[in-house]
N, C-alpha and C positions, 0 to 999 in steps of 0.2 A: 518762601520758596523761591529760588532764582530760576526765573523762567527759561533762562538761556540754557541750564542744564538738561532741558527737555529735547534739545536739538542734538542727535547722535549720528555718527557715521559708522561706528562699531556695533552698535546694537539698535535695531530698528524694529518696531512691530510689525508682524507679518501683514497686518491690515493697511500698512503704509508702505510705499516704494522705497527701497534702500538704495536705488540705483536708477538713472534715468532711462536704462535700457530694459526696465521691468514694466511688466503689463499686469493688469488686473485679470486674474484668472475666474474659472467659473464659480469658485467658492468665496469670492471676494477678497482673497488674499492676493499678494503680489509676489510674481515669479518672473524668470526670464523667459522670452520667447524664442523658439526655434526659428531659424531663416526656413525659407520656402523648401529647400531640398531636404533638410532635416523633417520637416513637416510631412513632406511627401513620402519619405522612407517610413515613418511611422505608420502611415495610413496604409501602405503598400504591406507592410508587415502584419498590423494588428487589425486592418479594418475597422468598420464602424457598427457592426451588427450588436444590436442591445445598446447602444448608444454609451453613455456614462451616467454616472450617479446625478450629474447636473445638466447634462445635455442629452437631447433625444437623438436617436440614431439618424433620423431626418435631417436635423440641423448639423449634425457633425458630417453628415455625408455632403451636404451643401457646402460647407465651410471648405471641405477637402476638394471638392469641384473646383472651387474658386481659386485655391492652391495651384491645380493644374493649369488652370486658365492663365495665371500670372507667369507661371514658368513657361508656357509657351510663348509668351511676349519676351520674357528676359532671358530664358536660358532654353531654348527648343532642344538642342542637343542633349544638355544635361537631364533634361525631362525623360526623353525616350530612353536614353542609356540607362538611368535609374530604374525605369520600369522594367527593363529587360534583365538587369542584373540582379535585382529582387527577386524576380521570378524565376530566373535560371539558377540562382544558387540555393534555392529551396530554403529561404530564410522565413517564409510565410507558410502558416499551415493550410491556408487557403489561396486560390488564385483569383478569386473574384475581384478583390481591390485592383491587382494589375490589370485584369482584362477590361474593368471598368475605366481606368485611368488612360489605357491604350485606346479604347473605343472613344472616349473624349477628346484626346490628341488627334484621333484621325479624322475629327470633324472640325478641327483649327487650321486655319490655311498656313499657319506657321510651322506646324508640326505634322499636318496630314501625310505627306509623303514618307517621312521617317517612320511614323506610326504604323503605316501600312506595310512598308518593307519589314519591320519588326514582327509582324504577325506571327509568322510560324515559330518564332523563338518563344513566345509567349503563349499562343494557343497551341499546345503540343498534343492535344488529343480532341477527338470530335466533341466531347463535353465541353472543353474551353471553347471551342469555335462557336457552339450554339450560344454559350454566354456573352461571347464577343458580340455575336448577330443581334442578341437580345438588347445589349447596351447601346451598340452604335445607331440603331434606330431611335433611341432617345435623343439623339444629337443632329443626325443627318440622314439625308436619302441615299438610295442605291445608285450612285453615280458609277462611272466608267472606271474610276481608281479603286474603289471598294470592291466592285466586281472582279476586276482583275486580280486584286489581292486574294480574294476568297477563292477564286478559280485557281490561282497559282498554290495555294495551299494543298489543293489535290493534285495538281498536275507535277508538282515537285516530289511525289511519291510514287513508289513501284505499285503495280496493280495488287500485290498481295498486302500491302500495307493500307492501300485504301480499303480492301476488301475487310481487313480486321477492323479498321475504324468503323466501317459501315455496319458490321454485325455485332461489335462490343459496345459501342456508344451510338445506341440508335436515335434518340430524340432526348431533348431536354427543354424544359420551359416552353412547350409549343413549337421548337424548332426541330428539323430533321435534315438530314443530309439531302433527301429529295429536295426539301424547300431551298437549300443553298445552291445545289447544282442547277436548279431551275433559274435561280436569280444570276448565277455566276456565268452560266453557258461556257464552261472550259472547252476548248477544243483540242483535239489529241489524234495523232496519227498511229498511236500504239493500240493493235488490235485488242490486247489485254485490258489496257485501262478503258477503252471505249466501251468494250462489252461490260465492264465493271459499273461504268457509269450508266450504260441502258439499264442494268438490272435494278440499281439503285432508284432511277427516275421511273421506269416503266415495268419493273418486275421481269423484263424478259431475260431470259437464259440462252445466251450465246455460246459458241464452242469454246470461247477463249475465257470464259469466266473462272477466277481463281477457284482452286479446290475446297477453301474454306467456306465459300458462299454454299456450295453443294452440301458440305457438312452441316451447315446452319440450318438449310431447308430442310434436310433429312430429320435433324432433331427437331424442329418445329411439328413436323408431322408424326413423329413417333410418340407412341403412347405407353411404353413399358420402361421400367428402370434398366432392364438389361441392354436394351437397344441404346439408350442414352450414355450408358457407361461405355459401351463399344465405341459409339462416335466421339466422345470425348477423347479415348486413347487413339482413334485413328487420326483425327482432324486436330486433335489439341484444342477442343474448345474451351472457352472460359466460361465461367458460371453466366456471365451475362448473356451469353449465346444459347442458353438452353431457356425451354419454356418454364413457367411458374410452376407447373406440376411435377417438373424434374426436380425442382430445388427443395421440395418436400419429402425427397426419397434419399436414404443414407446410402444407396448404392451408387447414384451419380456423384456424390460428394467424395466417395471412397475414391472414385476414378478421378475426380478432379485433385484430389490430395497427391494421387500418384504421378499426376502429370505437372503438378506444381502449381500453386497459387501464390501470386505476388505479396509481399510482406504486409503492405497497407490493407489490401482485401482479406487477407488472411485474418488480421486482427479483427476487422468488422464482422467477419463471419464466424467468429468463436461461439457467441451465444447460439447461434443456430446449430452449429457441429455438435454442442453439447447437448441441445435438446434432442437431436437425433442419435444420441447414444455413442458418438465416434470419439467422445473424450471422456471415458469414464475414469475414476479413481485409480482403478488399475486395469492395464491391458489397454485394447482399443488402439487409436493414434495418438494416445495423450504423450508419451515420450518423444515421439518423433516430432510432434507440433511444438512442443515445449523447447526443443533443441533449436527448431527452425526459428522460433519466436526470439530467441537470444543470440541468435548467429550474427556476429557483426558485419560479416561480408553481405548477408541478406538485407541488413538495416541499411546499409551503406548503398548498395546497389539500387534499393529500393527508394532512396531518398526520402526516408521515413522521417517526419518531423516528430521530435520529441514531444510536442503538445498532444499529438494524435495518438502516441502510445499511451500518454497519461489518461487522456480520454478513454481509451480502449481500456486500461487498467481500472479506472474508477468504474466504468460501466459494467464490465465484466464482473469484478468482484461484489458489485452491488446486487447482482441477479435480477435485475430490473432494467428493461429499456428505458433510455432517457426520453424518448420519443414513442409512445404507445404502450400497450399493456402487455408485450412479452415478457414472460419470466423464465428462469432457469435456475439450476442449482449449480453454482460455480464449482469447478473442479480445482482442488487447492494446487496442484501441481502447474496448473496453466495461471493461476493468480500469481504464484511466485516467479513464473517464468516472464510475464508482463512486467511485474515490478523490477526484475533484472534488466529487461529489455529497454525499459526507460534510461537507466544508467548507461546501458551499452550504445544507446542511440548518441550519446555525446562523444563517443570515442574515447581514446586516451587524452586525459588532460594533465598536463606538467603542473605541480605544485608550485606555488610562488615562493613558499617558505616565510611569507609575511604574516604578521599579526593582523588578523582579520575580523571585523565586526559585520556580521550580517544582519541588517536590520528591515524587518518587515513591516510596512504600513499595514495595519489591520483595522483602520478605520472605517466607518461606514462606506465611504465610496468605493471601497476595494471590494464590495460584495457584488459588484456588477461583472456579466460574464465577458469573456475575452474572445476575440475572432470568431463570433458566432457559434462558439462551442458550450457544450453544457459544463462549464468550468469557470470558477470566478477568478479575478485577479488575486485575491488572497491565497487561493488554492494553488494556482500556477507559480506564485511567487515562492511558496513553501516549497513545492517540489523543486524548484531551481535552486533553492538555497540548499536543500539536501544534497545536490549534487556538488556544490562547493564545500559542504561539511565532509563529504566523502574524499575530496581532493585535498583539502588544506589541514594538515596536521595542526595548526594553530589558529582555527576558527572557531567562533561562536555566535550563536543566532539569538536575536531578541526580538520581539513584536512590540510595536508601540501604536499608541492612540493617546488621546487626551482624556481628561476627566469629563464629568457631566454636569448638566445645571448650571451653578454658580461657579463650579471649579473646572471651567474650560482649560485654564492655563496648567493644570495639575497634570503631571505626566503619569500616564497608565503602562510605562515601559516596563516590561519584564523579560527575564530569560525565557527561552522557548525549549521545553524539554522534548526536542525532537533529534532524532539521529538517524543516518542513512541504514543502521541495522533494524530499524522498525520498517515495517510494510507502508508503503505510500499512503493507503488509506487511513492507517493508524496516526501517522504524522499529520496529515490534514485534519483529523479530528481534533489534535490539540490546539491547531491554529483556530478552527472554527468555534472552540469553547471560549476563546479570548472575547471580551467585550468589544463592541464597534461605537466608536464616538466621534470626536474630530481630528482633525489633521494637523499635525506640527511636526514637520520633517526636520527640525532642529533638534529633536528630542535625542537621537542616538549620539550626537556629538555633546550635547550637554551632559549625558549621563556619563560619558566616558571622561569627560573633564571633571565633574564632579567627584567620580569615584577613582580619580587618577589611574585610569585603565590606559595601558600603552597600546595604541593601535596604529598599524602602519596604513591599513586601507579601509574605510567605511564602504560597505556596499549596501545600497537602499533600494527596496524594491517598491515603487510607488506609482500613483497616477499623477503626481506632483501638484495636487489640488490642496496646496498646504494653506492654512490661515489662520490657525489658533495660537501661534507662538508669539512671544514678547521679543524674539530675535529671529532674523532669517536664517535659513540653514546654511548658506554660504559663509555669513558672519559667524555663525558657532563654529564652523570648521576653521576659519582665520583664528578665532579665540582659542580654539583648542591648539593649534600650531604654536601660537604665541606662549601659552602656558607650560607645553611640555616640550617645545624645541624640537618636537617631531615634525618632518615634512609629510603630515599624513595626506593620504589620497582619499578622492570621492569618487565612486563609480554610481551613478544613478541609472538603474534599470526601469525604462519607461513602460507603462503598461496599457495607457490608452492614446489613440490616435489624436490627441489635442495639440496645441502649440506650446504647452508649458513645460518648463524645467526649472529644477530648483540649482542646477549646476552653472556656475559663471562661466560663461563661453569664452571668457579670456583669461581663465586661469588654468595653466596647463596640468594642474595637480586634479582637475575634475573631468570626468568623462561622462557622455550620455551614450546609454546603449539601449536598443530597442528590441523587445520581443523575447522569444524563447528557444530560438534555433539552436543547432548542434555547436555553433562557434561560440556562443555567449560565455560559457565557463572559461575557454581559453583566452578570450578577450579580457575577462576580468582579471585572470593571473598574470597575462602579459602586461597589462597596464600597471598591475601592483609592483611588478619587477622593472617598471621604468622603461619598458619595451614598446 
């Protein structure tokens, strides 16, 4: 054997670096590394709850905290701007990572003032503010700047808005508005705002207290469903403002539905409404609620994240709570409405008209949950692939993993029998039935090359923990381009908050995308059209 033939630039095993920019990933394969801003966006979008197959949540959180610290030194403006943009655009299903990063930035001298100025943009509700307070105490004490920023959060609101926050978001993780006001000591000359603060801190009812607080107090004192229903109509109370006893009564929920329940809250309350008999197969509020669930305007105004719709659909269709012992018999029309709402959450997506191969990594590492939700990366990628299948007339989907035992390098890639005409939960079962083994992200390109399939755009949904292949994914794409003469593109949809990617950052025909927000299908089609 000529040993010189063992050195390749076109075909390198994934267990070895093919490029000096590559780093060893958590599975001991070699992939490209994101820069710190790219890593920050992944963290803010996907979070670290549940960790990954290879990394604990604690280690992943520590790694991402180090990214925040580095950016505070190298790009303080970019750090805070990215936190605010990710939070306000609704790209993340949860706000915890953004609040954590902002709290950490607020403790660092290079970014403290910028972070505290951005507080009201990221902490938009009382719950957000409580989470921020808990996080910030992990890094710093309550100095003058922090007290002024928290006080300003209240002072910048009118009395009715403060009252709304006080009675809807009362406490979280050991924090309450009373705690924060006693720490911040905001000073105001407004009689209405002063009386609102006094009620929150001391419980005193001054003559200028907003009417909503009066309605809240009356609801807490009431004991019968008819009174609760009247108060809901009179003061437009939300469900969080009612006592626990009222939430077990259908009459109170009827009144809440009359006055309107926000879209995300409505999806969360569907099991309760079903148990109370408000969503029967025939009659009740079923038709009305089904129409609200699929209303594009309500989805847009409510800033409903598609992942949260997917979680609601899966949970409701299962008839069993993901956390707890609650059960119910799902109403068929509501299940179908949630199914339709998932697609509606993405809005109108213009097809690219390109030949698209959607490739789902179904290896063992994709069985970890994403964003702290009862949803695995495999399941989330399947649902997003269904949106692309519904959009692109020339798209097909495959699932890929490797062989087992001595056959690690064998392909277990096969076409997926999924369609947007199926119910989401039925399509997810198809993917769940596939074997889970090793990760080789070059397989989709090798499959297309071997079978002479014409592909304009490869879309890979993966955690980027590839390791088992005899050729790197970017090399396999280059080889496909050489053999077919097609300028094929690669979009990589990243599913975990690690630093790894299979996309060559210097190749303009490769794109990294993070998460599952409503902009993702349009980004994929725009890139496929060379936009």
